[in-house]
PAZA-20789 format. One record per atom (N, C-alpha, C, O): atom name; residue number from 1; x, y, z. Coordinates in pm, 1 decimal. Layout:
<rec mido="CA" zalo="NUM" px="X" py="Y" pz="Z"/>
...
This chain:
<rec mido="N" zalo="1" px="467.9" py="13580.3" pz="11419.2"/>
<rec mido="CA" zalo="1" px="382.3" py="13652.8" pz="11327.9"/>
<rec mido="C" zalo="1" px="245.0" py="13587.1" pz="11330.0"/>
<rec mido="O" zalo="1" px="233.3" py="13464.9" pz="11320.2"/>
<rec mido="N" zalo="2" px="142.0" py="13668.6" pz="11342.8"/>
<rec mido="CA" zalo="2" px="4.4" py="13620.0" pz="11339.7"/>
<rec mido="C" zalo="2" px="-51.8" py="13636.5" pz="11199.4"/>
<rec mido="O" zalo="2" px="2.2" py="13712.8" pz="11119.4"/>
<rec mido="N" zalo="3" px="-159.1" py="13566.2" pz="11169.4"/>
<rec mido="CA" zalo="3" px="-211.6" py="13566.7" pz="11032.9"/>
<rec mido="C" zalo="3" px="-255.1" py="13705.0" pz="10986.0"/>
<rec mido="O" zalo="3" px="-255.1" py="13732.2" pz="10865.9"/>
<rec mido="N" zalo="4" px="-292.1" py="13792.5" pz="11078.6"/>
<rec mido="CA" zalo="4" px="-334.6" py="13927.2" pz="11038.8"/>
<rec mido="C" zalo="4" px="-218.2" py="14027.3" pz="11032.0"/>
<rec mido="O" zalo="4" px="-235.6" py="14140.0" pz="10985.6"/>
<rec mido="N" zalo="5" px="-100.0" py="13985.5" pz="11078.3"/>
<rec mido="CA" zalo="5" px="18.2" py="14072.0" pz="11071.4"/>
<rec mido="C" zalo="5" px="64.9" py="14086.8" pz="10927.0"/>
<rec mido="O" zalo="5" px="48.8" py="13996.4" pz="10845.0"/>
<rec mido="N" zalo="6" px="123.4" py="14203.3" pz="10897.9"/>
<rec mido="CA" zalo="6" px="171.2" py="14230.9" pz="10762.5"/>
<rec mido="C" zalo="6" px="322.4" py="14211.5" pz="10752.5"/>
<rec mido="O" zalo="6" px="397.3" py="14237.9" pz="10846.5"/>
<rec mido="N" zalo="7" px="363.9" py="14165.1" pz="10636.5"/>
<rec mido="CA" zalo="7" px="506.6" py="14151.7" pz="10608.6"/>
<rec mido="C" zalo="7" px="568.1" py="14290.7" pz="10599.6"/>
<rec mido="O" zalo="7" px="509.4" py="14382.2" pz="10541.8"/>
<rec mido="N" zalo="8" px="686.4" py="14305.4" pz="10657.1"/>
<rec mido="CA" zalo="8" px="757.0" py="14434.2" pz="10653.2"/>
<rec mido="C" zalo="8" px="878.8" py="14427.4" pz="10562.0"/>
<rec mido="O" zalo="8" px="963.5" py="14516.7" pz="10563.1"/>
<rec mido="N" zalo="9" px="886.8" py="14319.8" pz="10482.6"/>
<rec mido="CA" zalo="9" px="1003.1" py="14299.1" pz="10396.1"/>
<rec mido="C" zalo="9" px="962.1" py="14215.4" pz="10275.5"/>
<rec mido="O" zalo="9" px="854.0" py="14156.6" pz="10271.9"/>
<rec mido="N" zalo="10" px="1050.3" py="14211.9" pz="10178.3"/>
<rec mido="CA" zalo="10" px="1037.8" py="14121.5" pz="10065.3"/>
<rec mido="C" zalo="10" px="928.8" py="14156.4" pz="9966.1"/>
<rec mido="O" zalo="10" px="868.1" py="14263.4" pz="9972.2"/>
<rec mido="N" zalo="11" px="905.5" py="14064.1" pz="9874.9"/>
<rec mido="CA" zalo="11" px="810.6" py="14090.1" pz="9767.1"/>
<rec mido="C" zalo="11" px="666.8" py="14095.3" pz="9815.2"/>
<rec mido="O" zalo="11" px="579.0" py="14139.6" pz="9741.2"/>
<rec mido="N" zalo="12" px="640.9" py="14051.5" pz="9936.6"/>
<rec mido="CA" zalo="12" px="504.9" py="14057.3" pz="9992.2"/>
<rec mido="C" zalo="12" px="491.3" py="14165.6" pz="10099.2"/>
<rec mido="O" zalo="12" px="399.3" py="14161.6" pz="10180.8"/>
<rec mido="N" zalo="13" px="581.5" py="14260.4" pz="10098.5"/>
<rec mido="CA" zalo="13" px="577.0" py="14370.3" pz="10195.4"/>
<rec mido="C" zalo="13" px="438.3" py="14436.8" pz="10188.8"/>
<rec mido="O" zalo="13" px="390.1" py="14472.8" pz="10081.5"/>
<rec mido="N" zalo="14" px="376.2" py="14451.7" pz="10306.2"/>
<rec mido="CA" zalo="14" px="244.3" py="14513.4" pz="10314.8"/>
<rec mido="C" zalo="14" px="128.8" py="14414.0" pz="10307.8"/>
<rec mido="O" zalo="14" px="14.4" py="14450.6" pz="10335.3"/>
<rec mido="N" zalo="15" px="156.7" py="14290.0" pz="10271.8"/>
<rec mido="CA" zalo="15" px="53.7" py="14185.5" pz="10266.1"/>
<rec mido="C" zalo="15" px="47.7" py="14114.7" pz="10400.6"/>
<rec mido="O" zalo="15" px="148.6" py="14102.6" pz="10470.0"/>
<rec mido="N" zalo="16" px="-71.3" py="14068.3" pz="10436.8"/>
<rec mido="CA" zalo="16" px="-83.9" py="13993.4" pz="10562.1"/>
<rec mido="C" zalo="16" px="-30.0" py="13852.4" pz="10543.2"/>
<rec mido="O" zalo="16" px="-19.3" py="13803.0" pz="10431.0"/>
<rec mido="N" zalo="17" px="3.1" py="13789.4" pz="10653.0"/>
<rec mido="CA" zalo="17" px="49.1" py="13651.1" pz="10648.4"/>
<rec mido="C" zalo="17" px="-57.6" py="13564.0" pz="10583.4"/>
<rec mido="O" zalo="17" px="-25.1" py="13475.5" pz="10504.3"/>
<rec mido="N" zalo="18" px="-184.4" py="13587.9" pz="10615.6"/>
<rec mido="CA" zalo="18" px="-293.6" py="13509.7" pz="10556.6"/>
<rec mido="C" zalo="18" px="-295.6" py="13523.7" pz="10404.4"/>
<rec mido="O" zalo="18" px="-315.3" py="13425.3" pz="10333.1"/>
<rec mido="N" zalo="19" px="-275.2" py="13645.1" pz="10355.0"/>
<rec mido="CA" zalo="19" px="-272.5" py="13667.8" pz="10210.5"/>
<rec mido="C" zalo="19" px="-156.5" py="13592.3" pz="10145.5"/>
<rec mido="O" zalo="19" px="-172.3" py="13532.2" pz="10039.2"/>
<rec mido="N" zalo="20" px="-41.5" py="13596.0" pz="10209.6"/>
<rec mido="CA" zalo="20" px="75.7" py="13529.1" pz="10154.6"/>
<rec mido="C" zalo="20" px="58.0" py="13377.5" pz="10161.0"/>
<rec mido="O" zalo="20" px="97.0" py="13306.6" pz="10068.2"/>
<rec mido="N" zalo="21" px="0.0" py="13328.0" pz="10269.2"/>
<rec mido="CA" zalo="21" px="-26.5" py="13184.0" pz="10279.2"/>
<rec mido="C" zalo="21" px="-117.9" py="13138.9" pz="10165.3"/>
<rec mido="O" zalo="21" px="-98.0" py="13031.8" pz="10107.9"/>
<rec mido="N" zalo="22" px="-215.9" py="13219.1" pz="10133.7"/>
<rec mido="CA" zalo="22" px="-309.5" py="13185.3" pz="10026.0"/>
<rec mido="C" zalo="22" px="-243.3" py="13194.3" pz="9889.2"/>
<rec mido="O" zalo="22" px="-272.1" py="13114.4" pz="9800.1"/>
<rec mido="N" zalo="23" px="-154.7" py="13291.4" pz="9872.9"/>
<rec mido="CA" zalo="23" px="-92.6" py="13316.6" pz="9743.3"/>
<rec mido="C" zalo="23" px="31.2" py="13231.4" pz="9718.6"/>
<rec mido="O" zalo="23" px="50.7" py="13180.4" pz="9608.3"/>
<rec mido="N" zalo="24" px="115.1" py="13215.8" pz="9821.4"/>
<rec mido="CA" zalo="24" px="243.9" py="13149.1" pz="9801.4"/>
<rec mido="C" zalo="24" px="295.1" py="13092.4" pz="9934.2"/>
<rec mido="O" zalo="24" px="384.6" py="13148.8" pz="9997.0"/>
<rec mido="N" zalo="25" px="237.5" py="12982.1" pz="9974.4"/>
<rec mido="CA" zalo="25" px="274.6" py="12918.1" pz="10101.0"/>
<rec mido="C" zalo="25" px="423.4" py="12881.0" pz="10103.0"/>
<rec mido="O" zalo="25" px="485.8" py="12878.8" pz="10209.1"/>
<rec mido="N" zalo="26" px="479.0" py="12852.0" pz="9986.3"/>
<rec mido="CA" zalo="26" px="621.4" py="12816.7" pz="9978.0"/>
<rec mido="C" zalo="26" px="710.6" py="12932.1" pz="10022.6"/>
<rec mido="O" zalo="26" px="818.6" py="12910.1" pz="10077.5"/>
<rec mido="N" zalo="27" px="665.6" py="13054.5" pz="9998.9"/>
<rec mido="CA" zalo="27" px="743.4" py="13171.3" pz="10042.2"/>
<rec mido="C" zalo="27" px="751.8" py="13174.4" pz="10194.6"/>
<rec mido="O" zalo="27" px="857.1" py="13204.3" pz="10250.8"/>
<rec mido="N" zalo="28" px="642.0" py="13143.7" pz="10260.3"/>
<rec mido="CA" zalo="28" px="640.7" py="13141.2" pz="10407.5"/>
<rec mido="C" zalo="28" px="733.3" py="13031.0" pz="10456.5"/>
<rec mido="O" zalo="28" px="807.3" py="13050.8" pz="10552.9"/>
<rec mido="N" zalo="29" px="730.2" py="12914.6" pz="10391.2"/>
<rec mido="CA" zalo="29" px="820.4" py="12805.7" pz="10429.6"/>
<rec mido="C" zalo="29" px="965.6" py="12850.8" pz="10413.4"/>
<rec mido="O" zalo="29" px="1048.8" py="12826.9" pz="10500.9"/>
<rec mido="N" zalo="30" px="995.5" py="12916.6" pz="10299.9"/>
<rec mido="CA" zalo="30" px="1130.5" py="12964.9" pz="10276.5"/>
<rec mido="C" zalo="30" px="1173.0" py="13061.8" pz="10386.5"/>
<rec mido="O" zalo="30" px="1285.2" py="13053.1" pz="10436.5"/>
<rec mido="N" zalo="31" px="1085.0" py="13153.5" pz="10424.5"/>
<rec mido="CA" zalo="31" px="1115.0" py="13249.8" pz="10531.3"/>
<rec mido="C" zalo="31" px="1146.5" py="13177.1" pz="10661.3"/>
<rec mido="O" zalo="31" px="1242.0" py="13211.6" pz="10730.8"/>
<rec mido="N" zalo="32" px="1065.6" py="13075.8" pz="10693.9"/>
<rec mido="CA" zalo="32" px="1088.0" py="13000.4" pz="10817.5"/>
<rec mido="C" zalo="32" px="1223.7" py="12930.4" pz="10816.5"/>
<rec mido="O" zalo="32" px="1288.4" py="12918.4" pz="10920.6"/>
<rec mido="N" zalo="33" px="1266.3" py="12884.7" pz="10700.3"/>
<rec mido="CA" zalo="33" px="1392.7" py="12811.9" pz="10689.7"/>
<rec mido="C" zalo="33" px="1514.9" py="12903.0" pz="10684.5"/>
<rec mido="O" zalo="33" px="1624.3" py="12862.4" pz="10723.6"/>
<rec mido="N" zalo="34" px="1496.6" py="13025.2" pz="10636.8"/>
<rec mido="CA" zalo="34" px="1612.9" py="13109.0" pz="10604.1"/>
<rec mido="C" zalo="34" px="1625.6" py="13240.1" pz="10681.5"/>
<rec mido="O" zalo="34" px="1731.4" py="13303.1" pz="10678.2"/>
<rec mido="N" zalo="35" px="1521.5" py="13281.7" pz="10749.9"/>
<rec mido="CA" zalo="35" px="1527.2" py="13409.0" pz="10822.4"/>
<rec mido="C" zalo="35" px="1516.2" py="13379.5" pz="10971.4"/>
<rec mido="O" zalo="35" px="1411.1" py="13338.0" pz="11020.5"/>
<rec mido="N" zalo="36" px="1623.8" py="13401.1" pz="11040.7"/>
<rec mido="CA" zalo="36" px="1633.4" py="13363.5" pz="11181.6"/>
<rec mido="C" zalo="36" px="1522.0" py="13423.9" pz="11267.5"/>
<rec mido="O" zalo="36" px="1467.4" py="13356.7" pz="11355.0"/>
<rec mido="N" zalo="37" px="1489.2" py="13548.5" pz="11242.8"/>
<rec mido="CA" zalo="37" px="1390.9" py="13616.4" pz="11328.0"/>
<rec mido="C" zalo="37" px="1246.8" py="13592.5" pz="11284.3"/>
<rec mido="O" zalo="37" px="1154.5" py="13638.3" pz="11351.6"/>
<rec mido="N" zalo="38" px="1225.3" py="13522.2" pz="11174.1"/>
<rec mido="CA" zalo="38" px="1090.0" py="13501.8" pz="11122.5"/>
<rec mido="C" zalo="38" px="1025.7" py="13382.1" pz="11192.7"/>
<rec mido="O" zalo="38" px="1074.8" py="13269.6" pz="11184.0"/>
<rec mido="N" zalo="39" px="916.3" py="13408.3" pz="11261.7"/>
<rec mido="CA" zalo="39" px="841.9" py="13300.7" pz="11328.3"/>
<rec mido="C" zalo="39" px="693.1" py="13320.9" pz="11304.3"/>
<rec mido="O" zalo="39" px="647.1" py="13432.4" pz="11279.5"/>
<rec mido="N" zalo="40" px="619.3" py="13211.7" pz="11312.1"/>
<rec mido="CA" zalo="40" px="474.2" py="13216.7" pz="11299.6"/>
<rec mido="C" zalo="40" px="415.4" py="13134.0" pz="11413.9"/>
<rec mido="O" zalo="40" px="487.0" py="13062.5" pz="11483.9"/>
<rec mido="N" zalo="41" px="285.2" py="13145.1" pz="11431.0"/>
<rec mido="CA" zalo="41" px="218.6" py="13066.9" pz="11535.0"/>
<rec mido="C" zalo="41" px="233.9" py="12918.0" pz="11503.6"/>
<rec mido="O" zalo="41" px="240.1" py="12879.7" pz="11386.8"/>
<rec mido="N" zalo="42" px="240.1" py="12833.8" pz="11607.5"/>
<rec mido="CA" zalo="42" px="261.9" py="12689.7" pz="11585.7"/>
<rec mido="C" zalo="42" px="160.4" py="12625.5" pz="11489.6"/>
<rec mido="O" zalo="42" px="197.4" py="12539.0" pz="11410.2"/>
<rec mido="N" zalo="43" px="33.9" py="12666.8" pz="11496.2"/>
<rec mido="CA" zalo="43" px="-67.3" py="12608.7" pz="11406.5"/>
<rec mido="C" zalo="43" px="-35.4" py="12641.2" pz="11260.9"/>
<rec mido="O" zalo="43" px="-50.9" py="12557.4" pz="11172.0"/>
<rec mido="N" zalo="44" px="9.2" py="12764.1" pz="11238.5"/>
<rec mido="CA" zalo="44" px="44.1" py="12808.0" pz="11103.2"/>
<rec mido="C" zalo="44" px="167.0" py="12731.5" pz="11054.9"/>
<rec mido="O" zalo="44" px="172.8" py="12688.8" pz="10939.6"/>
<rec mido="N" zalo="45" px="263.8" py="12714.7" pz="11142.2"/>
<rec mido="CA" zalo="45" px="384.8" py="12641.8" pz="11104.4"/>
<rec mido="C" zalo="45" px="351.1" py="12498.3" pz="11063.0"/>
<rec mido="O" zalo="45" px="409.1" py="12446.0" pz="10967.9"/>
<rec mido="N" zalo="46" px="258.0" py="12434.9" pz="11133.8"/>
<rec mido="CA" zalo="46" px="216.1" py="12298.8" pz="11098.1"/>
<rec mido="C" zalo="46" px="153.7" py="12295.0" pz="10959.2"/>
<rec mido="O" zalo="46" px="180.8" py="12203.8" pz="10881.1"/>
<rec mido="N" zalo="47" px="70.0" py="12394.2" pz="10928.3"/>
<rec mido="CA" zalo="47" px="6.3" py="12401.0" pz="10796.6"/>
<rec mido="C" zalo="47" px="112.2" py="12420.2" pz="10688.0"/>
<rec mido="O" zalo="47" px="106.6" py="12355.8" pz="10583.2"/>
<rec mido="N" zalo="48" px="207.3" py="12507.7" pz="10713.1"/>
<rec mido="CA" zalo="48" px="313.3" py="12535.5" pz="10615.6"/>
<rec mido="C" zalo="48" px="398.1" py="12410.5" pz="10594.8"/>
<rec mido="O" zalo="48" px="429.8" py="12376.3" pz="10480.9"/>
<rec mido="N" zalo="49" px="434.6" py="12343.0" pz="10700.9"/>
<rec mido="CA" zalo="49" px="514.9" py="12220.8" pz="10689.9"/>
<rec mido="C" zalo="49" px="439.0" py="12112.6" pz="10613.2"/>
<rec mido="O" zalo="49" px="495.9" py="12044.9" pz="10527.6"/>
<rec mido="N" zalo="50" px="310.5" py="12096.6" pz="10644.4"/>
<rec mido="CA" zalo="50" px="229.3" py="11996.5" pz="10575.2"/>
<rec mido="C" zalo="50" px="222.2" py="12028.4" pz="10425.4"/>
<rec mido="O" zalo="50" px="235.7" py="11939.0" pz="10341.8"/>
<rec mido="N" zalo="51" px="201.4" py="12154.6" pz="10392.6"/>
<rec mido="CA" zalo="51" px="197.0" py="12197.3" pz="10253.0"/>
<rec mido="C" zalo="51" px="329.7" py="12164.3" pz="10183.9"/>
<rec mido="O" zalo="51" px="331.2" py="12110.9" pz="10073.0"/>
<rec mido="N" zalo="52" px="439.9" py="12196.2" pz="10250.1"/>
<rec mido="CA" zalo="52" px="572.1" py="12172.1" pz="10192.4"/>
<rec mido="C" zalo="52" px="596.0" py="12022.3" pz="10171.3"/>
<rec mido="O" zalo="52" px="645.6" py="11981.6" pz="10066.3"/>
<rec mido="N" zalo="53" px="561.4" py="11941.3" pz="10269.6"/>
<rec mido="CA" zalo="53" px="579.9" py="11796.9" pz="10257.4"/>
<rec mido="C" zalo="53" px="497.8" py="11741.5" pz="10141.0"/>
<rec mido="O" zalo="53" px="545.9" py="11657.6" pz="10064.9"/>
<rec mido="N" zalo="54" px="374.1" py="11788.7" pz="10127.7"/>
<rec mido="CA" zalo="54" px="288.1" py="11743.5" pz="10018.3"/>
<rec mido="C" zalo="54" px="345.2" py="11786.4" pz="9883.2"/>
<rec mido="O" zalo="54" px="342.6" py="11709.6" pz="9787.0"/>
<rec mido="N" zalo="55" px="395.5" py="11906.2" pz="9876.6"/>
<rec mido="CA" zalo="55" px="456.6" py="11955.5" pz="9752.4"/>
<rec mido="C" zalo="55" px="578.4" py="11871.7" pz="9715.2"/>
<rec mido="O" zalo="55" px="596.1" py="11836.1" pz="9598.7"/>
<rec mido="N" zalo="56" px="661.8" py="11840.3" pz="9812.9"/>
<rec mido="CA" zalo="56" px="779.1" py="11757.3" pz="9787.0"/>
<rec mido="C" zalo="56" px="738.0" py="11617.0" pz="9741.6"/>
<rec mido="O" zalo="56" px="800.5" py="11559.4" pz="9652.5"/>
<rec mido="N" zalo="57" px="633.1" py="11562.5" pz="9803.1"/>
<rec mido="CA" zalo="57" px="581.7" py="11431.5" pz="9763.5"/>
<rec mido="C" zalo="57" px="533.6" py="11433.3" pz="9618.4"/>
<rec mido="O" zalo="57" px="561.0" py="11340.7" pz="9542.0"/>
<rec mido="N" zalo="58" px="461.7" py="11539.8" pz="9580.9"/>
<rec mido="CA" zalo="58" px="413.3" py="11552.8" pz="9442.8"/>
<rec mido="C" zalo="58" px="529.8" py="11563.1" pz="9345.1"/>
<rec mido="O" zalo="58" px="524.5" py="11506.0" pz="9236.2"/>
<rec mido="N" zalo="59" px="634.4" py="11635.0" pz="9383.0"/>
<rec mido="CA" zalo="59" px="750.9" py="11648.2" pz="9295.6"/>
<rec mido="C" zalo="59" px="816.0" py="11511.7" pz="9271.4"/>
<rec mido="O" zalo="59" px="857.3" py="11481.6" pz="9159.3"/>
<rec mido="N" zalo="60" px="825.1" py="11430.6" pz="9374.4"/>
<rec mido="CA" zalo="60" px="882.8" py="11296.3" pz="9360.8"/>
<rec mido="C" zalo="60" px="797.3" py="11211.5" pz="9267.8"/>
<rec mido="O" zalo="60" px="850.0" py="11143.0" pz="9180.1"/>
<rec mido="N" zalo="61" px="666.0" py="11215.6" pz="9286.1"/>
<rec mido="CA" zalo="61" px="574.8" py="11138.4" pz="9201.3"/>
<rec mido="C" zalo="61" px="586.3" py="11184.3" pz="9056.3"/>
<rec mido="O" zalo="61" px="592.3" py="11101.7" pz="8965.2"/>
<rec mido="N" zalo="62" px="589.2" py="11315.1" pz="9034.9"/>
<rec mido="CA" zalo="62" px="603.1" py="11367.9" pz="8898.8"/>
<rec mido="C" zalo="62" px="736.3" py="11326.5" pz="8836.7"/>
<rec mido="O" zalo="62" px="742.1" py="11291.2" pz="8718.9"/>
<rec mido="N" zalo="63" px="841.5" py="11330.9" pz="8915.2"/>
<rec mido="CA" zalo="63" px="973.7" py="11292.2" pz="8865.1"/>
<rec mido="C" zalo="63" px="975.8" py="11144.0" pz="8828.0"/>
<rec mido="O" zalo="63" px="1030.0" py="11106.2" pz="8724.1"/>
<rec mido="N" zalo="64" px="916.7" py="11060.5" pz="8913.4"/>
<rec mido="CA" zalo="64" px="911.5" py="10917.4" pz="8883.9"/>
<rec mido="C" zalo="64" px="829.6" py="10890.5" pz="8758.2"/>
<rec mido="O" zalo="64" px="867.9" py="10807.5" pz="8675.9"/>
<rec mido="N" zalo="65" px="717.9" py="10959.7" pz="8743.1"/>
<rec mido="CA" zalo="65" px="635.3" py="10943.0" pz="8623.9"/>
<rec mido="C" zalo="65" px="712.2" py="10985.5" pz="8499.7"/>
<rec mido="O" zalo="65" px="703.2" py="10920.0" pz="8395.9"/>
<rec mido="N" zalo="66" px="787.0" py="11093.4" pz="8509.0"/>
<rec mido="CA" zalo="66" px="867.9" py="11139.9" pz="8396.3"/>
<rec mido="C" zalo="66" px="973.8" py="11036.2" pz="8359.6"/>
<rec mido="O" zalo="66" px="992.2" py="11005.4" pz="8241.8"/>
<rec mido="N" zalo="67" px="1042.8" py="10982.6" pz="8459.1"/>
<rec mido="CA" zalo="67" px="1146.3" py="10882.7" pz="8430.9"/>
<rec mido="C" zalo="67" px="1085.8" py="10756.5" pz="8370.2"/>
<rec mido="O" zalo="67" px="1145.3" py="10696.0" pz="8281.1"/>
<rec mido="N" zalo="68" px="967.3" py="10716.2" pz="8418.1"/>
<rec mido="CA" zalo="68" px="899.1" py="10600.9" pz="8359.2"/>
<rec mido="C" zalo="68" px="866.9" py="10628.7" pz="8212.8"/>
<rec mido="O" zalo="68" px="889.5" py="10544.2" pz="8126.1"/>
<rec mido="N" zalo="69" px="813.7" py="10748.3" pz="8186.1"/>
<rec mido="CA" zalo="69" px="781.2" py="10786.2" pz="8048.6"/>
<rec mido="C" zalo="69" px="907.1" py="10789.0" pz="7963.1"/>
<rec mido="O" zalo="69" px="907.3" py="10737.7" pz="7851.1"/>
<rec mido="N" zalo="70" px="1013.7" py="10848.3" pz="8014.7"/>
<rec mido="CA" zalo="70" px="1138.7" py="10860.0" pz="7940.5"/>
<rec mido="C" zalo="70" px="1195.7" py="10722.7" pz="7908.2"/>
<rec mido="O" zalo="70" px="1240.0" py="10698.6" pz="7795.9"/>
<rec mido="N" zalo="71" px="1194.8" py="10634.2" pz="8003.8"/>
<rec mido="CA" zalo="71" px="1245.6" py="10498.9" pz="7981.3"/>
<rec mido="C" zalo="71" px="1164.8" py="10428.8" pz="7872.1"/>
<rec mido="O" zalo="71" px="1221.4" py="10362.9" pz="7784.8"/>
<rec mido="N" zalo="72" px="1033.7" py="10443.2" pz="7877.5"/>
<rec mido="CA" zalo="72" px="947.0" py="10382.5" pz="7777.0"/>
<rec mido="C" zalo="72" px="971.8" py="10444.5" pz="7639.2"/>
<rec mido="O" zalo="72" px="976.8" py="10373.6" pz="7538.7"/>
<rec mido="N" zalo="73" px="987.1" py="10576.0" pz="7635.4"/>
<rec mido="CA" zalo="73" px="1011.7" py="10646.8" pz="7510.0"/>
<rec mido="C" zalo="73" px="1144.7" py="10604.6" pz="7447.2"/>
<rec mido="O" zalo="73" px="1151.6" py="10580.3" pz="7326.7"/>
<rec mido="N" zalo="74" px="1247.6" py="10596.0" pz="7526.6"/>
<rec mido="CA" zalo="74" px="1379.2" py="10556.1" pz="7477.3"/>
<rec mido="C" zalo="74" px="1375.2" py="10410.8" pz="7429.9"/>
<rec mido="O" zalo="74" px="1429.9" py="10378.1" pz="7324.6"/>
<rec mido="N" zalo="75" px="1312.0" py="10325.9" pz="7506.0"/>
<rec mido="CA" zalo="75" px="1301.3" py="10185.3" pz="7468.6"/>
<rec mido="C" zalo="75" px="1226.9" py="10170.5" pz="7336.7"/>
<rec mido="O" zalo="75" px="1269.0" py="10093.9" pz="7250.0"/>
<rec mido="N" zalo="76" px="1116.4" py="10243.1" pz="7320.8"/>
<rec mido="CA" zalo="76" px="1037.5" py="10236.7" pz="7196.8"/>
<rec mido="C" zalo="76" px="1117.1" py="10287.5" pz="7077.7"/>
<rec mido="O" zalo="76" px="1111.5" py="10227.6" pz="6970.3"/>
<rec mido="N" zalo="77" px="1189.8" py="10394.6" pz="7093.7"/>
<rec mido="CA" zalo="77" px="1262.4" py="10455.5" pz="6982.2"/>
<rec mido="C" zalo="77" px="1386.9" py="10379.2" pz="6940.5"/>
<rec mido="O" zalo="77" px="1423.8" py="10378.4" pz="6823.1"/>
<rec mido="N" zalo="78" px="1451.2" py="10315.2" pz="7037.0"/>
<rec mido="CA" zalo="78" px="1578.7" py="10251.6" pz="7008.1"/>
<rec mido="C" zalo="78" px="1576.4" py="10100.3" pz="7025.1"/>
<rec mido="O" zalo="78" px="1680.2" py="10038.1" pz="7047.6"/>
<rec mido="N" zalo="79" px="1459.6" py="10042.4" pz="7014.3"/>
<rec mido="CA" zalo="79" px="1447.3" py="9897.3" pz="7022.6"/>
<rec mido="C" zalo="79" px="1474.2" py="9839.6" pz="6884.6"/>
<rec mido="O" zalo="79" px="1387.0" py="9840.4" pz="6797.8"/>
<rec mido="N" zalo="80" px="1595.8" py="9789.4" pz="6865.2"/>
<rec mido="CA" zalo="80" px="1639.0" py="9741.8" pz="6734.3"/>
<rec mido="C" zalo="80" px="1620.0" py="9592.0" pz="6717.3"/>
<rec mido="O" zalo="80" px="1676.0" py="9533.7" pz="6624.5"/>
<rec mido="N" zalo="81" px="1544.6" py="9530.0" pz="6801.9"/>
<rec mido="CA" zalo="81" px="1526.8" py="9385.6" pz="6789.5"/>
<rec mido="C" zalo="81" px="1429.4" py="9347.0" pz="6682.5"/>
<rec mido="O" zalo="81" px="1404.9" py="9228.3" pz="6661.2"/>
């Protein structure tokens, strides 16, 4: 699929790949992972993979920050010393 090609399926039916990349790059990643016949140009695939890796990295950082906050909150509330 080229960036000017339109989706013929799903919630982005009729939208170009470029439009979907701009709106919801994760959807393109999902398509690449789950639809056997769905392919994109190698440059586009690299961009999608990089976006996905960065998103996963951010999720880990956010999760770690949440756990740090939670640990501090629990310690503050239940510190009976």
